[in-house]
C-alpha positions in Angstrom: 121.0 115.0 -233.8 117.7 116.4 -232.6 117.6 113.8 -229.9 121.2 114.7 -228.7 120.0 118.3 -228.3 116.8 117.2 -226.2 119.3 115.1 -224.1 121.6 118.0 -223.5 118.8 120.3 -222.5 117.4 117.6 -220.1 120.8 117.3 -218.5 121.2 121.0 -218.2 117.8 121.3 -216.6 118.5 118.5 -214.1 122.0 120.0 -213.2 120.1 123.3 -212.6 117.6 121.6 -210.4 120.3 119.7 -208.5 122.3 123.1 -208.0 119.1 125.0 -206.7 118.2 122.2 -204.1 121.8 122.2 -202.9 122.3 126.0 -202.8 119.2 127.2 -201.1 120.9 129.4 -198.5 120.2 133.1 -198.5 123.0 135.7 -199.4 122.7 139.6 -199.3 122.9 141.3 -202.7 123.7 144.9 -202.6 124.8 147.5 -205.0 127.4 149.4 -203.0 126.6 153.0 -203.1 122.8 152.3 -202.7 121.7 152.1 -199.1 119.8 148.7 -199.4 120.4 145.0 -199.7 118.1 142.3 -200.8 118.3 138.7 -199.4 118.0 136.1 -202.1 118.7 132.4 -202.4 122.2 131.6 -203.6 120.9 129.7 -206.7 118.7 132.6 -207.7 121.7 134.7 -207.7 123.9 132.6 -209.8 121.2 131.7 -212.3 120.2 135.3 -212.6 123.8 136.3 -213.3 123.9 133.5 -216.1 120.6 134.8 -217.4 121.8 138.4 -217.6 125.1 137.3 -219.2 123.2 135.2 -221.9 120.9 138.2 -222.5 123.8 140.7 -222.9 125.7 138.2 -225.2 122.6 137.7 -227.3 122.0 141.5 -227.8 125.8 142.1 -228.7 125.8 139.5 -231.3 122.5 140.1 -232.7 123.5 142.8 -235.3 126.2 140.5 -236.6 123.8 137.5 -237.0 121.2 139.8 -238.9 124.0 140.9 -241.3 125.0 137.3 -241.9 121.3 136.2 -242.5 120.8 139.0 -244.9 123.8 138.0 -247.0 122.9 134.4 -247.0 119.4 135.4 -248.3 121.0 137.7 -251.0 123.3 134.8 -251.9 120.4 132.3 -252.1 118.4 134.5 -254.6 121.4 135.1 -256.8 122.0 131.2 -257.0 118.3 130.7 -257.8 118.6 133.2 -260.6 121.9 131.6 -261.8 120.3 128.2 -261.8 117.3 129.3 -263.7 119.7 131.0 -266.2 121.6 127.8 -266.6 118.5 125.8 -267.2 117.4 128.2 -269.9 120.9 127.7 -271.6 120.7 124.0 -271.3 117.1 123.9 -272.8 118.4 126.2 -275.7 121.4 123.9 -276.3 119.1 120.8 -276.3 116.9 122.4 -278.9 119.7 123.3 -281.2 119.3 127.1 -280.8 122.1 129.4 -280.6 123.0 130.5 -277.1 123.5 134.4 -276.8 124.3 135.8 -273.4 123.4 139.2 -272.5 126.2 141.6 -271.9 127.2 142.0 -268.2 127.0 145.4 -266.9 
């Protein structure tokens, strides 16, 4: 699976290099109400727009990802505590002791 990721990244980089070589012509980039324009290669404009889109998308989804990771961490701690409690009950059962469960709050 890791190899497939590296191959996909390599193909994406190769596609970007081929795109950059094929689109070296300059285009004027201007923000309409402002009185200036910048001449940039077409590939820089397209790749810059992709980068800005990825950045904005990442910033928008970041709070949701943090919430899910926090929940996953909490659930992992709960599972570890329950597994420890289960192991304690199994040891008590195997030793022939009576199993008493604490009242749940």
